[in-house]
MIKOL-347176 format. One record per residue (C-alpha): residue in one letter; x, y, z. Coordinates in steps of 0.001 Angstrom, whole numbers, plus 524288, in hexadecimal, padded with zeros to 5 digits. Layout:
aXYZ ...
***
This chain:
x79E017FAB18C6FC x7924C7FB0C8BCFC x79886807918B753 x7A5B7802258B67C x7A1597F6038B07B x798597FDB58A69A x7A44A8054E8A3AD x7AC687F8568A0D9 x7A2167F32A898D2 x7A1B67FFD688FF1 x7AFBD800A388EC5 x7B02B7F28488AD0 x7A72A7F54A8801F x7AFAE7FF3587ABF x7BBA97F5BE87A85 x7B40E7EA868753E x7AC477F1D186A6E x7B71D7FAE586539 x7C2AA7F2E7869C7 x7CA947FEFE8663B x7CA8F804AF872AE x7D2487FAD487ADA x7D3A4802D3887AC x7CB2580EB68887B x7CBCF8106189721 x7D71F8183E89ED5 x7E1B080FAD8A583 x7E8F5812008B1B8 x7F00A81F298B12F x7FDEC8208B8B75D x80B928280C8B417 x80C96836178B02C x80921833E38A10B x7FBD1831A289CB3 x7FC01823AD89540 x7ED93820F089715 x7E51882135889FD x7D7EC828D188A20 x7CC448230588FE1 x7BF7F823268870F x7B49E82796890EE x7A941828A68877D x7A3DD829018798B x797EA82E2D8731F x790C4827E086E83 x7929C81C178750E x79C6D811FB87061 x7968F80718866E4 x789778108786845 x77E3F80DA885E9D x774BD8164C85775 x77E00821D88588D x7802282CE784ED1 x788DE8365E855BF x78D96842E48512A x79A6784067856ED x7A0DE8353486050 x7A8078397286D33 x7B2848320487405 x7B5BA837F5881FF x7C27C834F788993 x7C615836678956D x7D1718407689162 x7D5AD84860884BB x7D7FB84126878D3 x7DCB18432886B82 x7DABE83B4D85F0C x7E64D839A58559B x7E3BF83CC184743 x7D58083B0B847C8 x7D35583C1783938 x7DC2B82F0283782 x7DA01827CD8436F x7CB278293984602 x7C32A820F083CE6 x7B472822D383CAD x7AD158177F835E9 x7A3C48183F82DC6 x7AAFB823FA8276B x7A4558314E823BA x7A80C83B73819C7 x7A789844D38259E x7B22B83FD082EA7 x7AEDC8407183CBB x7B67D84AE684437 x7BDF88463184FED x7BE788507C85AD1 x7C4A58519B867BF x7BC298579C871C8 x7C145857FE8809E x7C392849E38841D x7BB678443387985 x7BDE6840AF86A07 x7B2658440386256 x7AEDA83DB485493 x7A5838471284DEB x79D9384242841E1 x79AB684C7B83769 x793758426782F14 x785C383B76832B9 x789AC82DA58376B x785648221982F54 x7792481A9C833CB x779A080D3683A50 x7895A80E138395D x79320809A284368 x79D51813F68467A x7AAB5811F8848F8 x7B44A81D4684DC2 x7C21E8175A84E03 x7CB2782031855BD x7D69B81638853D2 x7E1C88193485DEB x7DFD98285285A3F x7DABE82D028685F x7E3E482F70873EE x7E5D9838A187E68 x7E9128467187CAE x7F3AE848AC8857A x7FC2283B62885CA x7F7AD8362887884 x7F23F827D887EE5 x7EBAF821BE87502 x7DD1681DFB877B2 x7DC4A80F7F871A4 x7D70180DB5863C8 x7C7E38104786448 x7BCD580F3B85B27 x7B050814C185E9C x7A26580EE3859A0 x7955D8124B858B3 x789A080FCB84FF1 x77FD98186584954 x776AD80C0584851 x771E1802788527C x77DE37F9FD8514C x78BEF7F989851BC x7928A7F2FA844C6 x79C017E80484B98 x7A3A07E26483FA3 x7B26F7E55383D01 x7BD407E35783248 x7CBAB7E2AA833A6 x7D6927E34382B80 x7E3A67E87482665 x7E6AB7F20281C2D x7F3C87F01481519 x7FBED7F5E380A1C x7FADF7ECE67FE7C x808347ED797FA38 x810367EF9180773 x806637E78281033 x808AC7F3A68199B x7FC8D7F67982279 x7F58B8027E81E3A x7F29F80BC382983 x7E7C58168C829D2 x7E02580F0C81E97 x7D1DA8110181EEB x7CAC28044B81DAF x7BD04805DD81840 x7B0797FDC4816D1 x7A5F37FFFE80CE7 x798AC7FA3580BE0 x7982D800707FE1A x79EA97F4A17F5E7 x7A13D7FC337E9CB x7AF8D7FF1D7E435 x7AC8180CDD7E486 x7A8AF80E067F4A0 x7B676810737F87E x7B79D81C7C7EEF6 x7AAE5822487F101 x7A40E81EA57FEEF x7A8E181E9980D1E x7AAF38120F8137F x7A06F80D3781E0D x7AB888099A8271A x7B98E80D55828A0 x7C5D380B25830A6 x7D4F280E6D82FCC x7E03E8069C8302D x7E98E805E583B6A x7F9B5806F78395F x7F8E07F7F78370C x7EEC07F97082C4C x7E5027F2C383555 x7D6577F55283619 x7C9B07F32A83D2F x7BBFE7F75483725 x7B2D97F4CC842CC x7A4E67F68484478 x7A0167F393836FE x795847EBD7830F9 x795587DDD482DA6 x793C77E07881EF8 x79C317DEED8137A x7A6117EAC9810A6 x7AF907EE9E806A2 x7BBE97F21980D95 x7C6A87FB84808D7 x7D2CD8024680ED4 x7D93680E5180AAD x7E168818F68100A x7D7D4824EA80F12 x7E20482FD380BCB x7D7D483AB480A79 x7CEDA8360C8158C x7C2548363480D0E x7BF8A826FC810D2 x7BE6C8232280241 x7C9AF81BCA7FA53 x7D035824C57F024 x7D55A81CEE7E578 x7E3AD81DF77E260 x7E691827187EE75 x7E45881E177F931 x7E89B80FCD7FBCC x7DDA98064E7FB99 x7DB297F7C7800E1 x7CE787F03F7FE23 x7C8DD7E2DD7FEEF x7C3E67DB5A7F38D x7B6917D78E7FA36 x7AE627DD75804C0 x7B1647DA1E81383 x7A67B7D4D081D17 x7AA007D78C82AC3 x7A88D7CA7983300 x7B0347CF7183FA6 x7A83D7D51784BB6 x7ADFB7DEC785391 x7AA2D7D78F86077 x7B10C7CC0185C99 x7BE447D21C8594C x7BED27DDBE86201 x7CDED7DAFF863F4 x7D06F7DF3B856CA x7CB217ED9F85A8E x7D24D7EE238675A x7DD527F7F28671A x7EABE7F2BA86590 x7F6EA7FB0486A5D x7FCAE801FF85E87 x809457FD7A8621A x806267EF1C86276 x809AC7EBD7854FA x807807DC6285681 x7FA577DDAF85A8A x7F68A7E82F84F9E x7FC7F7DF6D84524 x7F5F07D29A84AFC x7E8A27D8278498E x7DFC27CF28841C2 x7D8B17D40083621 x7CFCC7D03782B21 x7D3457D7B481F16 x7DF4C7DCAD81845 x7DE1F7E7DA80EBD x7E9E87EB25805A6 x7EB397F9CA800D3 x7F0D17FF647F477 x7EF9A80BE07EC2B x7E771809A77E093 x7EDED80D6D7D374 x7E0B4813A87CFBC x7DD2D81EEA7C63B x7D969821107B912 x7E11781BBF7AD4C x7E40C825497A387 x7EF2B82A8679A7C x7F6D0833E87A30D x801A78382979B64 x80744835DC78D28 x813DD839F8786F8 x81E328384777BFC x829198377C7854B x832098348A779ED x82E388338E76B67 x82D92824C176DBD x829498250777AD3 x81B428269177DF5 x818D88261F78D89 x809D5824B9792E3 x807098261E7A1CF x7FA8C8216E7A6D3 x7F1718257F7B301 x7F278817D57B867 x7FB4080B667B808 x7F93D8007E7AF74 x7F54F808937A306 x7EEF77FFC1798D4 x7F22B803C578ACA x7EBF97FCD777FB4 x7F3C78036777509 x7FB7C80E98770DE x7FC39811DE76274 x8056A81B8D75D8E x804568203E74FFE x80D1181AC27457F x813CE811C274F1F x812038042674EAF x80E227FD1175C7C x819DD7F42F75B31 x8228A8010675C2A x81CC2803F676865 x821D17FE0577660 x81AF4800BE78253 x8206C8020479024 x81A54803A579D11 x81CB48081F7AA10 x81D2E7FF2D7B6A2 x80D96803387B93A x809DB805877AAE2 x80589812CB7AD4A x81059817A77A42F x811E18123B79699 x81CE9814A878D01 x81BC48123077DD7 x8286081188776E3 x827AA8136076887 x832D580B8176113 x82EC480EB5753D8 x83A67811A274A3D x833B281E1F7463E x82A448278674D9E x81F828303774739 x8213083FA5749EF x8169983ED475354 x810E38345A75B34 x8022E831A775C13 x7FD268281E7650C x7F171821E076A8C x7EF128197877707 x7E5348103377BF9 x7E51980D7978AA9 x7DC4A80B1179551 x7D8848180F79CA6 x7CED7819867A865 x7C19181DBC7A389 x7B5A1824947A8FE x7B144817BF7AF8C x7BE6B817197B65B x7C15D80AA97AD4B x7CCBD807907A496 x7C81E8087A79656 x7D11980A94788CC x7D34E8181378435 x7D97D81BA177743 x7DF598292D776EF x7E9CA82F9076E62 x7F75F832017757D x7FB87840FC77601 x80AC383E6977544 x8144B84AB1777E8 x82286847D17785B x827D384B1A7863A x82F188583878813 x83CA38559578BE4 x843F185E4F79392 x84AB3868DD78AA8 x859C186A1F78CC4 x860538761E79176 x8655087BB878515 x86C6D886EC78BDC x8733287EA6793C6 x876788734B78A8D x8791787C0077E86 x8863E8793977E24 x8858386B0C77FF9 x8835D86066773E4 x87589859D877641 x8784B84BEE77B7E x872CA840DF77409 x8681083A6377BDA x86C2282CC4781D2 x864B9820BD78690 x867CF81FFE79488 x86330813A079BEB x8633A811DC7AB21 x86A31805B27AFF6 x86726800167BCE7 x86AA27F5337C517 x86C6A7F0C37D2BE x876487E8927D89E x86D297E1CF7E283 x8638F7DE5A7D513 x86BF67DCC47C9C1 x86D2F7CE647C979 x85F2F7CD5E7C7CB x85BCD7D9D77C135 x867AB7DE2F7B941 x869F97EC187B4F4 x85E337F37A7B168 x85DC27FCB37A548 x853A28077A7A3BF x851FB80F067970F x84A1E81C667963E x844798183E78808 x8420E80C2A78174 x84D568043B77B53 x84CCD7FFE276CDB x85AC17F9A676DC8 x865BF7F4E577677 x873577EF0E771AB x877E97E4C377BD6 x885AC7E5BE7761A x8871A7F3DF77B01 x883EE7EF7478985 x88E817E91A790B5 x88EEC7E36179EF0 x89BC77E1B87A4A1 x89FEF7DA007B183 x8AACB7E07C7B90B x8B6A17D7C37BDDC x8B4AF7D8027CDE9 x8C4BD7DA407CDDA x8C71A7E2897C349 x8BBFE7EB5A7BFAA x8C2D27EEF17B147 x8BFCD7E0377ADCE x8B2B77DE147A858 x8AB0A7D2F27A2F5 x8A00B7D3C679961 x892F37CEC479FC7 x887687C9B479767 x87AEF7D08C79A2C x86C037D0B1795E2 x864257DCDB79419 x855BB7DA67794F6 x84A9A7E4A57923A x83F687E52079C9D x8330E7DFFB79792 x82B0D7EAA179F8E x833787F6EA7A0BB x837E47F785791D6 x842AB8013A79525 x84A107F8F079ED9 x854AC7EE0679CD6 x85B0A7E54E7A615 x8698B7E0E27A3C5 x86CA17D3B77AA11 x879237CB997AB7A x87F4C7C1357B3A0 x8833C7CA137BE50 x88C887C6DB7C86D x88AE87CAFB7D50E x894937D4917DAE9 x899997D8857CD55 x89BD97E4E47C68D x896C57E7737B868 x897657F2087AE49 x88B407F3A97A4E5 x88EF97FBA1798B3 x8858F8013C78F96 x88C3C8052578247 x886A580FF677A77 x879A180C7C772B8 x878497FFF477A06 x869A5804AB77B5D x8606380C94771C8 x853AF811CB7757E x847588152376E3A x84C6E8230F76A8A x8590D81DAD766BF x860998219E77131 x86BF881A517761E x87387818BE781FC x881D281D83784EE x88BB38156578BF6 x8875F811ED79934 x88F7380A387A288 x889C8804927B001 x890FF7FDDA7BB99 x889AA7F2787C0E5 x88D837EB157CEA4 x886B77DF6C7D294 x885887DCC37E1A5 x88D3F7D1E27EA11 x8820C7C8D77EE81 x88A487C6457FABA x8855C7D31B8001B x877427D0777FE45 x86BC57C6CA8015F x860837C0857F995 x8534D7BAF67FA9F x84C827B09F7F35E x83D487AFFD7F2E3 x837A47A24A7EE78 x82A587A6A07E957 x81FDD79D0F7E7F1 x810B179DF77E65D x812C87A84A7DB2D x809D679FC97D2A3 x80B097A7DF7C609 x807847B5297CD78 x811417C0E77CBB1 x817317C4C57D82A x81FA07D0787DB40 x829717CD8C7E4F9 x82EC97D92A7EBD7 x83AD07D97F7F5F9 x8387E7E4FA7FED6 x8402E7EB73808D7 x83B907E949817E1 x8337C7F4BC8184A x82CBF7F08580B1C x8305F7FE768060C x838F77FB107FAF2 x838447F03E7F06F x845E67EAC77EF65 x843AA7DFD97E55C x837F07DC727DCFD x835EA7D0777D47A x82A587CA6C7CBF2 x827617BBBA7CD09 x81CEF7B38B7C6E1 x81FE67A6DF7CAA2 x825CE79E5E7D67B x8354B7A0347D81C x83F5E7A7C97DF08 x8416C7B5967E08E x84F187B9227E3EE x852BC7C6207E9CE x861167C6707EB17 x86B627D27E7EE2E x8638A7D6CE7FAC7 x868DC7DD1680579 x865837D7BF81306 x859E77DD90818E0 x84C047DAF981ABD x842E27D9DE80FC2 x833BB7D76B80C0F x82E707CF457FFE5 x821757D5497FA0C x81B2F7CC957EFEA x810E77D2787E6D0 x806E67CAF27DF59 x807967D2687D220 x7FADD7CEBD7CD35 x7FA047D7037C0A8 x808197D4067BEB6 x80D347E12F7BBAE x818687E0827C595 x8137E7EA417CFFA x80B197EA377DAFC x7FD207EF347D8DC x7F4297F5837E144 x7E4FF7F3EB7E2B9 x7DB2E7F8897D912 x7CEFD7F9597E0F2 x7C4FB7FAE07D68E x7C9A77EF217CFC2 x7C9877E7DE7DC3B x7D8187E5347DB2C x7E0637E3157E74E x7EEC07E8407E7D8 x7F7257DD457E33B x7FB137D3AD7EFB5 x808A17D8827F545 x80D217CFE780072 x818FE7CE8A80826 x821727C1D280981 x821CB7BE588182B x82B2B7B4AE81DC9 x827607A899824AA x828447B0CF83146 x81D437BA9A82CB0 x8283C7C4DB82B6F x828497CCB581E1A x836547D1C081F63 x8412B7C96A81A31 x84E0D7CB6082065 x858887C7D6817DE x866B17C70A81D6F x873417CB4A816E0 x87A287C22080CAB x86DDD7B8A080DE7 x865827B23480468 x857DF7ADC58087A x84BE97A7C980260 x83E437A9C88059F x832FA7A15880066 x827487A9007FC89 x818BD7A3E97F8C9 x8119F7AD337F11B x804537A8007F494 x808347A78380372 x80D107B6C780364 x800567BB5A7FD12 x7F74A7B40880553 x7F6577BC15810AA x7F90A7B5B481D9B x7EEB67BC7A826FD x7E1C47B95082E73 x7D5887BB5882759 x7CDBA7B9B583301 x7CEDD7C06783F22 x7D26A7B7E684AD4 x7C74D7B50D854AF x7C8897BDC086033 x7C17F7BAEA86D63 x7BBE57C5DA87404 x7BE1B7C6D288208 x7B2867C6DD88B16 x7AD547D2AE890A8 x7B0CE7D00689E66 x7BFFF7CE01898FB x7C0617DB93891C9 x7B9887E1F489D9F x7C3C67DD048A673 x7CF167E19B89CEA x7C91F7EF3989BB2 x7C6AC7EFCB8ABA8 x7D4FB7EB9F8AD7D x7DA037F5EF8A3A0 x7D157801518A8CB x7D1AA801EE8B845 x7CC4380F8B8B8E1 x7C06080D658B0E1 x7B78E80F438BD2C x7B9F881E4A8BCD2 x7B7B681F968AD96 x7A9FB824318A9F0 x7A0DA81BBA8A26F x7A02081D1B8948A x7916B81E8489389 x79173828EF89E29 x79B9B831F8895B9 x7958482DEB8894F x788938350D88E6F x79130840AE892ED x796C78421588507 x789208418188030 x784EB84C2388992 
***
């Protein structure tokens, strides 16, 4: 009985100290199919041993086992450049170290749920082996979640890394002092670490080099260092294995930190391309978004005769020359902010090498009998029956306009009963203040009505003197009886700029988008019955888009949160032919409602845990002692 009691105490130590080995002993057998997971018989060195610097760690099981995707699932911390090799020898799993182990360091080998028996694939419970090269075992832990900053979806298989080096460049140049990986729910536990401040980051290590590669990998970081305050022995329940199918328990795990990932828009800013697209159009393409141009001077052209147009992300700039006459050749000089040798943006003045873009030559043999057609100005005209009431009809032109003649634009409302009867409809045509080649035509649209838009010749003229030909466009507005609508009463905006996005249930499509800067009501009508989600983005730099993090500037990704209903659900169900109203408090949406402290967990007594193990494992009396077999492994 003494030997049996000793076994129970040793086995309990494995459960309490790792928590990841919830049931390591063999259960009762029965039935033709093997459903019993492998049994861990011994380890070398002993579990939680101190003053050890082994060349390899050996786990011995009662049967042949396999390790699934060891490169991804087995994590050794602290990490080294030479990854330990995972070998299978007989009924053992061996972790072979190629590098010399660090002195006075606590090592963890987290196998997760990668070990199973060879024949039936019965999983060995998630397991983490711990030993120390020094005289003590570090006993602190950190817990958290890694989420996508834009979608709020969990990020699986992200490397969560701790650094004692607090410099900004540490994550690029040095290895972390401790690492772990997130599970499928983005959850992580960093265990057996020191009670000292750390820099903590998370990144998806695509090239497996244990360093963050800017621009190619997603990154999350905290604004300040973290100090572990949780002792493993007090919160062993957090380390206990949970059934991977028990989603409720997995999502209910308490945690201390949240990290939000994004892909940095990093790289050197430079003038990537420059060309004379047309004799009056200079196109400049930059290496990075948000190009800063102090001036563009064109010889013999007044600054007032130059109009600048930028793309949505300001990585492409187009300069239109509106002067009445042009010199034979264009000579220009630009001053813009370029990344210098110190990786800082500084002004640079340089000449532009302008070459006229080559146009495709016509097939003279094929078209020699045809008279050349006079070039025309051809706009694209788009509208949606579901959004026309607010957004109207959109005109997009390939070049900058110099004039438009509203008398040559006609909008006719067709009679419902007799389509041949048409009534002229007043309208307005407004130029976009950002995208200079876009215009919107608005009218007092009637629902469920047919219109005809007529552009007579020479209604528009562009910067090259080209005019449009006659164009006719049929327009039909939708009947609201077929649709539903939602109103969002926004409060707490407080002069911020908020991007309001209505998304599909799966959050994979943006269906509507509006920008607000004050309290008010956002109306989204002509919606089909279905399920929707609402994302709110705090547009801090007021550029109309969501911006990711910039690590070296300490800038976190812009806040993006999903509106939740009073019952906590994110999905809004919209019935057919229904109008609903939701009250949205912006301050409440951007204040995350989660626990910042781990709930107090009362540890069970030694006798309670021993009794549980005794009841679960009734055949342990025939199992060899761990210490005895450990000596055998050493031999």
